[in-house]
A tleap script that builds the chain and sets N, CA, C and O, in Angstrom:
source leaprc.protein.ff14SB
mol = sequence {
  NMET SER GLU GLU GLU SER GLN PRO ILE GLN
  GLN LEU ARG ASN ILE GLY PRO GLN SER SER
  ILE TRP LEU ARG ALA VAL GLY ILE ASN THR
  ILE GLY ASP LEU ARG ARG LEU GLY PRO ALA
  LEU ALA TYR ARG LEU VAL CYS THR LYS PHE
  THR GLY SER LEU ASN LEU LEU TRP ALA LEU
  ALA ALA GLY LEU GLU GLY ARG ASP TRP ARG
  GLU LEU THR GLU LYS GLU LYS GLN ASP LEU
  LYS ALA SER LEU ALA GLU MET ALA ASP THR
  ARG CGLN
}
set mol.1.N position { 19.574 3.920 -4.796 }
set mol.1.CA position { 18.260 4.209 -4.241 }
set mol.1.C position { 18.115 5.728 -4.140 }
set mol.1.O position { 19.005 6.413 -3.637 }
set mol.2.N position { 16.991 6.243 -4.620 }
set mol.2.CA position { 16.766 7.684 -4.565 }
set mol.2.C position { 16.473 8.110 -3.130 }
set mol.2.O position { 16.176 7.290 -2.262 }
set mol.3.N position { 16.564 9.402 -2.914 }
set mol.3.CA position { 16.306 9.934 -1.580 }
set mol.3.C position { 14.891 9.591 -1.117 }
set mol.3.O position { 14.679 9.240 0.044 }
set mol.4.N position { 13.916 9.697 -2.040 }
set mol.4.CA position { 12.533 9.371 -1.670 }
set mol.4.C position { 12.409 7.905 -1.268 }
set mol.4.O position { 11.726 7.582 -0.296 }
set mol.5.N position { 13.058 7.030 -2.002 }
set mol.5.CA position { 12.942 5.595 -1.753 }
set mol.5.C position { 13.436 5.215 -0.362 }
set mol.5.O position { 12.939 4.258 0.232 }
set mol.6.N position { 14.401 5.950 0.157 }
set mol.6.CA position { 14.954 5.621 1.464 }
set mol.6.C position { 14.211 6.308 2.616 }
set mol.6.O position { 14.544 6.097 3.782 }
set mol.7.N position { 13.215 7.123 2.291 }
set mol.7.CA position { 12.454 7.803 3.339 }
set mol.7.C position { 11.601 6.814 4.119 }
set mol.7.O position { 11.101 5.842 3.553 }
set mol.8.N position { 11.434 7.055 5.410 }
set mol.8.CA position { 10.570 6.181 6.225 }
set mol.8.C position { 9.152 6.155 5.675 }
set mol.8.O position { 8.669 7.148 5.130 }
set mol.9.N position { 8.499 5.030 5.821 }
set mol.9.CA position { 7.163 4.834 5.262 }
set mol.9.C position { 6.168 5.879 5.763 }
set mol.9.O position { 5.235 6.238 5.045 }
set mol.10.N position { 6.358 6.366 6.980 }
set mol.10.CA position { 5.410 7.354 7.505 }
set mol.10.C position { 5.499 8.689 6.771 }
set mol.10.O position { 4.651 9.557 6.978 }
set mol.11.N position { 6.502 8.869 5.921 }
set mol.11.CA position { 6.618 10.095 5.123 }
set mol.11.C position { 5.770 10.036 3.849 }
set mol.11.O position { 5.600 11.048 3.170 }
set mol.12.N position { 5.243 8.862 3.528 }
set mol.12.CA position { 4.425 8.721 2.322 }
set mol.12.C position { 3.107 9.454 2.499 }
set mol.12.O position { 2.469 9.365 3.548 }
set mol.13.N position { 2.712 10.165 1.480 }
set mol.13.CA position { 1.425 10.858 1.513 }
set mol.13.C position { 0.311 9.855 1.807 }
set mol.13.O position { 0.363 8.717 1.340 }
set mol.14.N position { -0.668 10.260 2.558 }
set mol.14.CA position { -1.861 9.475 2.921 }
set mol.14.C position { -1.647 8.516 4.083 }
set mol.14.O position { -2.617 7.932 4.568 }
set mol.15.N position { -0.427 8.334 4.545 }
set mol.15.CA position { -0.157 7.332 5.573 }
set mol.15.C position { -0.133 7.996 6.947 }
set mol.15.O position { 0.699 8.857 7.231 }
set mol.16.N position { -1.064 7.571 7.781 }
set mol.16.CA position { -1.142 8.092 9.137 }
set mol.16.C position { -0.372 7.215 10.107 }
set mol.16.O position { 0.247 6.228 9.710 }
set mol.17.N position { -0.412 7.578 11.375 }
set mol.17.CA position { 0.361 6.845 12.381 }
set mol.17.C position { 0.010 5.359 12.468 }
set mol.17.O position { 0.907 4.520 12.543 }
set mol.18.N position { -1.275 5.025 12.459 }
set mol.18.CA position { -1.654 3.617 12.589 }
set mol.18.C position { -1.231 2.799 11.373 }
set mol.18.O position { -0.719 1.688 11.509 }
set mol.19.N position { -1.446 3.353 10.198 }
set mol.19.CA position { -1.035 2.643 8.978 }
set mol.19.C position { 0.467 2.424 8.955 }
set mol.19.O position { 0.928 1.361 8.538 }
set mol.20.N position { 1.237 3.410 9.395 }
set mol.20.CA position { 2.694 3.230 9.381 }
set mol.20.C position { 3.124 2.157 10.382 }
set mol.20.O position { 4.082 1.427 10.127 }
set mol.21.N position { 2.434 2.054 11.505 }
set mol.21.CA position { 2.712 0.983 12.469 }
set mol.21.C position { 2.453 -0.375 11.827 }
set mol.21.O position { 3.274 -1.286 11.934 }
set mol.22.N position { 1.319 -0.506 11.165 }
set mol.22.CA position { 0.973 -1.769 10.503 }
set mol.22.C position { 2.006 -2.125 9.438 }
set mol.22.O position { 2.463 -3.266 9.359 }
set mol.23.N position { 2.366 -1.141 8.622 }
set mol.23.CA position { 3.321 -1.408 7.547 }
set mol.23.C position { 4.681 -1.830 8.100 }
set mol.23.O position { 5.288 -2.780 7.605 }
set mol.24.N position { 5.150 -1.138 9.105 }
set mol.24.CA position { 6.438 -1.519 9.709 }
set mol.24.C position { 6.362 -2.899 10.347 }
set mol.24.O position { 7.345 -3.640 10.334 }
set mol.25.N position { 5.207 -3.255 10.906 }
set mol.25.CA position { 5.050 -4.568 11.548 }
set mol.25.C position { 5.192 -5.717 10.552 }
set mol.25.O position { 5.536 -6.833 10.940 }
set mol.26.N position { 4.930 -5.453 9.275 }
set mol.26.CA position { 5.083 -6.499 8.257 }
set mol.26.C position { 6.352 -6.297 7.425 }
set mol.26.O position { 6.506 -6.892 6.359 }
set mol.27.N position { 7.260 -5.450 7.924 }
set mol.27.CA position { 8.557 -5.296 7.289 }
set mol.27.C position { 8.657 -4.240 6.209 }
set mol.27.O position { 9.651 -4.186 5.484 }
set mol.28.N position { 7.645 -3.401 6.091 }
set mol.28.CA position { 7.677 -2.323 5.102 }
set mol.28.C position { 8.065 -1.053 5.848 }
set mol.28.O position { 7.222 -0.378 6.440 }
set mol.29.N position { 9.351 -0.746 5.807 }
set mol.29.CA position { 9.892 0.351 6.598 }
set mol.29.C position { 10.143 1.624 5.808 }
set mol.29.O position { 10.170 2.716 6.375 }
set mol.30.N position { 10.329 1.486 4.498 }
set mol.30.CA position { 10.636 2.659 3.671 }
set mol.30.C position { 9.687 2.723 2.478 }
set mol.30.O position { 9.001 1.756 2.146 }
set mol.31.N position { 9.672 3.888 1.851 }
set mol.31.CA position { 8.879 4.042 0.630 }
set mol.31.C position { 9.395 3.087 -0.442 }
set mol.31.O position { 8.616 2.548 -1.227 }
set mol.32.N position { 10.703 2.881 -0.473 }
set mol.32.CA position { 11.288 1.932 -1.428 }
set mol.32.C position { 10.802 0.513 -1.202 }
set mol.32.O position { 10.552 -0.216 -2.162 }
set mol.33.N position { 10.663 0.108 0.064 }
set mol.33.CA position { 10.121 -1.228 0.370 }
set mol.33.C position { 8.729 -1.379 -0.237 }
set mol.33.O position { 8.415 -2.391 -0.864 }
set mol.34.N position { 7.906 -0.354 -0.039 }
set mol.34.CA position { 6.539 -0.387 -0.572 }
set mol.34.C position { 6.554 -0.421 -2.092 }
set mol.34.O position { 5.810 -1.188 -2.703 }
set mol.35.N position { 7.381 0.388 -2.699 }
set mol.35.CA position { 7.433 0.430 -4.164 }
set mol.35.C position { 7.852 -0.930 -4.729 }
set mol.35.O position { 7.303 -1.373 -5.739 }
set mol.36.N position { 8.822 -1.599 -4.087 }
set mol.36.CA position { 9.276 -2.908 -4.563 }
set mol.36.C position { 8.164 -3.959 -4.478 }
set mol.36.O position { 8.017 -4.784 -5.380 }
set mol.37.N position { 7.386 -3.927 -3.395 }
set mol.37.CA position { 6.307 -4.901 -3.233 }
set mol.37.C position { 5.082 -4.557 -4.062 }
set mol.37.O position { 4.402 -5.439 -4.587 }
set mol.38.N position { 4.811 -3.267 -4.173 }
set mol.38.CA position { 3.587 -2.807 -4.816 }
set mol.38.C position { 2.476 -2.685 -3.784 }
set mol.38.O position { 2.502 -3.367 -2.760 }
set mol.39.N position { 1.502 -1.824 -4.046 }
set mol.39.CA position { 0.462 -1.567 -3.061 }
set mol.39.C position { -0.422 -2.778 -2.749 }
set mol.39.O position { -0.814 -2.971 -1.598 }
set mol.40.N position { -0.739 -3.592 -3.753 }
set mol.40.CA position { -1.643 -4.721 -3.518 }
set mol.40.C position { -1.002 -5.762 -2.593 }
set mol.40.O position { -1.642 -6.226 -1.649 }
set mol.41.N position { 0.242 -6.129 -2.856 }
set mol.41.CA position { 0.906 -7.116 -2.000 }
set mol.41.C position { 1.127 -6.558 -0.599 }
set mol.41.O position { 0.959 -7.271 0.390 }
set mol.42.N position { 1.502 -5.292 -0.515 }
set mol.42.CA position { 1.686 -4.662 0.801 }
set mol.42.C position { 0.384 -4.702 1.594 }
set mol.42.O position { 0.384 -5.014 2.785 }
set mol.43.N position { -0.712 -4.389 0.936 }
set mol.43.CA position { -2.031 -4.428 1.588 }
set mol.43.C position { -2.344 -5.842 2.082 }
set mol.43.O position { -2.806 -6.024 3.208 }
set mol.44.N position { -2.091 -6.832 1.239 }
set mol.44.CA position { -2.355 -8.229 1.644 }
set mol.44.C position { -1.505 -8.622 2.846 }
set mol.44.O position { -1.991 -9.304 3.749 }
set mol.45.N position { -0.255 -8.206 2.868 }
set mol.45.CA position { 0.608 -8.511 4.009 }
set mol.45.C position { 0.059 -7.889 5.284 }
set mol.45.O position { 0.008 -8.546 6.324 }
set mol.46.N position { -0.351 -6.631 5.211 }
set mol.46.CA position { -0.925 -5.968 6.384 }
set mol.46.C position { -2.166 -6.719 6.851 }
set mol.46.O position { -2.369 -6.906 8.051 }
set mol.47.N position { -2.993 -7.148 5.906 }
set mol.47.CA position { -4.249 -7.825 6.264 }
set mol.47.C position { -4.033 -9.216 6.847 }
set mol.47.O position { -4.968 -9.799 7.396 }
set mol.48.N position { -2.817 -9.764 6.740 }
set mol.48.CA position { -2.556 -11.050 7.389 }
set mol.48.C position { -2.439 -10.886 8.903 }
set mol.48.O position { -2.607 -11.851 9.648 }
set mol.49.N position { -2.150 -9.653 9.361 }
set mol.49.CA position { -1.975 -9.406 10.797 }
set mol.49.C position { -2.991 -8.440 11.382 }
set mol.49.O position { -3.273 -8.476 12.580 }
set mol.50.N position { -3.540 -7.574 10.535 }
set mol.50.CA position { -4.428 -6.518 11.015 }
set mol.50.C position { -5.665 -6.450 10.134 }
set mol.50.O position { -5.693 -7.014 9.041 }
set mol.51.N position { -6.677 -5.761 10.614 }
set mol.51.CA position { -7.893 -5.572 9.834 }
set mol.51.C position { -7.815 -4.216 9.146 }
set mol.51.O position { -8.104 -3.186 9.755 }
set mol.52.N position { -7.429 -4.221 7.893 }
set mol.52.CA position { -7.341 -2.982 7.128 }
set mol.52.C position { -8.507 -2.878 6.171 }
set mol.52.O position { -9.008 -3.888 5.677 }
set mol.53.N position { -8.936 -1.664 5.911 }
set mol.53.CA position { -9.997 -1.457 4.927 }
set mol.53.C position { -9.365 -1.187 3.571 }
set mol.53.O position { -8.157 -0.968 3.473 }
set mol.54.N position { -10.173 -1.201 2.541 }
set mol.54.CA position { -9.655 -0.906 1.214 }
set mol.54.C position { -9.116 0.514 1.123 }
set mol.54.O position { -8.341 0.820 0.217 }
set mol.55.N position { -9.508 1.379 2.035 }
set mol.55.CA position { -8.940 2.729 2.033 }
set mol.55.C position { -7.422 2.682 2.194 }
set mol.55.O position { -6.721 3.544 1.664 }
set mol.56.N position { -6.907 1.692 2.915 }
set mol.56.CA position { -5.460 1.546 3.036 }
set mol.56.C position { -4.854 1.230 1.674 }
set mol.56.O position { -3.824 1.797 1.311 }
set mol.57.N position { -5.469 0.348 0.931 }
set mol.57.CA position { -4.978 0.026 -0.412 }
set mol.57.C position { -4.976 1.268 -1.280 }
set mol.57.O position { -4.003 1.536 -1.985 }
set mol.58.N position { -6.060 2.028 -1.231 }
set mol.58.CA position { -6.146 3.255 -2.036 }
set mol.58.C position { -5.031 4.230 -1.608 }
set mol.58.O position { -4.379 4.851 -2.447 }
set mol.59.N position { -4.829 4.350 -0.286 }
set mol.59.CA position { -3.821 5.268 0.245 }
set mol.59.C position { -2.416 4.880 -0.224 }
set mol.59.O position { -1.618 5.744 -0.588 }
set mol.60.N position { -2.121 3.586 -0.214 }
set mol.60.CA position { -0.798 3.120 -0.643 }
set mol.60.C position { -0.571 3.401 -2.127 }
set mol.60.O position { 0.467 3.934 -2.518 }
set mol.61.N position { -1.547 3.040 -2.938 }
set mol.61.CA position { -1.413 3.217 -4.385 }
set mol.61.C position { -1.280 4.693 -4.753 }
set mol.61.O position { -0.393 5.070 -5.518 }
set mol.62.N position { -2.153 5.512 -4.214 }
set mol.62.CA position { -2.117 6.939 -4.539 }
set mol.62.C position { -0.868 7.592 -3.955 }
set mol.62.O position { -0.263 8.452 -4.595 }
set mol.63.N position { -0.477 7.192 -2.751 }
set mol.63.CA position { 0.696 7.770 -2.113 }
set mol.63.C position { 1.959 7.569 -2.926 }
set mol.63.O position { 2.806 8.460 -2.993 }
set mol.64.N position { 2.090 6.407 -3.542 }
set mol.64.CA position { 3.262 6.152 -4.377 }
set mol.64.C position { 3.314 7.082 -5.585 }
set mol.64.O position { 4.377 7.302 -6.167 }
set mol.65.N position { 2.166 7.620 -5.950 }
set mol.65.CA position { 2.096 8.566 -7.069 }
set mol.65.C position { 2.036 10.011 -6.590 }
set mol.65.O position { 1.906 10.926 -7.403 }
set mol.66.N position { 2.129 10.228 -5.276 }
set mol.66.CA position { 2.073 11.572 -4.736 }
set mol.66.C position { 0.692 12.198 -4.801 }
set mol.66.O position { 0.554 13.421 -4.836 }
set mol.67.N position { -0.331 11.350 -4.819 }
set mol.67.CA position { -1.709 11.818 -4.945 }
set mol.67.C position { -2.488 11.539 -3.665 }
set mol.67.O position { -2.118 10.671 -2.874 }
set mol.68.N position { -3.555 12.276 -3.477 }
set mol.68.CA position { -4.497 12.003 -2.395 }
set mol.68.C position { -5.294 10.760 -2.769 }
set mol.68.O position { -5.671 10.592 -3.928 }
set mol.69.N position { -5.550 9.895 -1.805 }
set mol.69.CA position { -6.234 8.629 -2.096 }
set mol.69.C position { -7.641 8.854 -2.645 }
set mol.69.O position { -8.162 8.007 -3.370 }
set mol.70.N position { -8.256 9.980 -2.311 }
set mol.70.CA position { -9.611 10.254 -2.796 }
set mol.70.C position { -9.632 10.643 -4.269 }
set mol.70.O position { -10.704 10.758 -4.864 }
set mol.71.N position { -8.466 10.846 -4.857 }
set mol.71.CA position { -8.376 11.190 -6.276 }
set mol.71.C position { -8.382 9.963 -7.188 }
set mol.71.O position { -8.508 10.101 -8.405 }
set mol.72.N position { -8.248 8.769 -6.619 }
set mol.72.CA position { -8.248 7.567 -7.462 }
set mol.72.C position { -9.588 7.430 -8.167 }
set mol.72.O position { -10.645 7.649 -7.574 }
set mol.73.N position { -9.528 7.068 -9.426 }
set mol.73.CA position { -10.752 6.853 -10.191 }
set mol.73.C position { -11.332 5.481 -9.861 }
set mol.73.O position { -10.648 4.628 -9.294 }
set mol.74.N position { -12.570 5.281 -10.213 }
set mol.74.CA position { -13.188 3.961 -10.011 }
set mol.74.C position { -12.430 2.894 -10.794 }
set mol.74.O position { -12.284 1.767 -10.320 }
set mol.75.N position { -11.952 3.235 -11.975 }
set mol.75.CA position { -11.175 2.274 -12.779 }
set mol.75.C position { -9.895 1.879 -12.044 }
set mol.75.O position { -9.543 0.700 -12.000 }
set mol.76.N position { -9.204 2.856 -11.471 }
set mol.76.CA position { -7.984 2.540 -10.728 }
set mol.76.C position { -8.296 1.645 -9.533 }
set mol.76.O position { -7.550 0.710 -9.242 }
set mol.77.N position { -9.388 1.929 -8.846 }
set mol.77.CA position { -9.786 1.089 -7.703 }
set mol.77.C position { -10.132 -0.315 -8.157 }
set mol.77.O position { -9.749 -1.290 -7.511 }
set mol.78.N position { -10.849 -0.425 -9.258 }
set mol.78.CA position { -11.201 -1.750 -9.771 }
set mol.78.C position { -9.947 -2.530 -10.179 }
set mol.78.O position { -9.866 -3.739 -9.962 }
set mol.79.N position { -8.973 -1.834 -10.770 }
set mol.79.CA position { -7.717 -2.499 -11.152 }
set mol.79.C position { -6.969 -3.005 -9.919 }
set mol.79.O position { -6.398 -4.095 -9.938 }
set mol.80.N position { -6.975 -2.216 -8.859 }
set mol.80.CA position { -6.328 -2.650 -7.611 }
set mol.80.C position { -7.052 -3.858 -7.013 }
set mol.80.O position { -6.411 -4.798 -6.544 }
set mol.81.N position { -8.370 -3.833 -7.028 }
set mol.81.CA position { -9.144 -4.987 -6.536 }
set mol.81.C position { -8.854 -6.218 -7.383 }
set mol.81.O position { -8.753 -7.325 -6.855 }
set mol.82.N position { -8.721 -6.034 -8.688 }
set mol.82.CA position { -8.416 -7.159 -9.577 }
set mol.82.C position { -7.040 -7.737 -9.241 }
set mol.82.O position { -6.849 -8.952 -9.293 }
set mol.83.N position { -6.086 -6.876 -8.899 }
set mol.83.CA position { -4.757 -7.360 -8.498 }
set mol.83.C position { -4.857 -8.218 -7.241 }
set mol.83.O position { -4.192 -9.248 -7.131 }
set mol.84.N position { -5.689 -7.791 -6.298 }
set mol.84.CA position { -5.888 -8.585 -5.079 }
set mol.84.C position { -6.504 -9.937 -5.404 }
set mol.84.O position { -6.067 -10.968 -4.894 }
set mol.85.N position { -7.521 -9.923 -6.258 }
set mol.85.CA position { -8.201 -11.169 -6.627 }
set mol.85.C position { -7.234 -12.107 -7.344 }
set mol.85.O position { -7.257 -13.317 -7.118 }
set mol.86.N position { -6.398 -11.558 -8.195 }
set mol.86.CA position { -5.415 -12.363 -8.915 }
set mol.86.C position { -4.434 -13.015 -7.953 }
set mol.86.O position { -4.062 -14.173 -8.136 }
set mol.87.N position { -4.018 -12.288 -6.941 }
set mol.87.CA position { -3.127 -12.863 -5.923 }
set mol.87.C position { -3.804 -13.996 -5.187 }
set mol.87.O position { -3.181 -15.019 -4.906 }
set mol.88.N position { -5.073 -13.821 -4.875 }
set mol.88.CA position { -5.823 -14.859 -4.162 }
set mol.88.C position { -5.938 -16.111 -5.034 }
set mol.88.O position { -5.825 -17.232 -4.538 }
set mol.89.N position { -6.163 -15.915 -6.325 }
set mol.89.CA position { -6.291 -17.039 -7.253 }
set mol.89.C position { -4.998 -17.823 -7.381 }
set mol.89.O position { -5.027 -19.048 -7.500 }
set mol.90.N position { -3.866 -17.139 -7.360 }
set mol.90.CA position { -2.591 -17.842 -7.522 }
set mol.90.C position { -2.169 -18.571 -6.265 }
set mol.90.O position { -1.311 -19.453 -6.317 }
set mol.91.N position { -2.763 -18.214 -5.130 }
set mol.91.CA position { -2.437 -18.897 -3.859 }
set mol.91.C position { -3.160 -20.226 -3.735 }
set mol.91.O position { -2.777 -21.054 -2.908 }
set mol.92.N position { -4.183 -20.452 -4.523 }
set mol.92.CA position { -4.976 -21.674 -4.377 }
set mol.92.C position { -4.422 -22.792 -5.199 }
set mol.92.O position { -4.971 -23.894 -5.192 }
savepdb mol mol.pdb
quit
């Protein structure tokens, strides 16, 4: 595991105190945990316990790339939404 992967989730770019609390509450404690799950699944897990906005999804995805969440393109956002929809479809 790389040094970044073992860093606490609150060290990820874009993640504030409340988001890190939510992520830890669903078992996502390190950046490596988030990377293994992926941003869409992590977002869905958080939303099972808390009311998160899509900005959290954007923050997770961009943070894993070291980018500001506001830099995501509309295409990237649409792809993330499609991942969420695909997860919902497979649960039914």
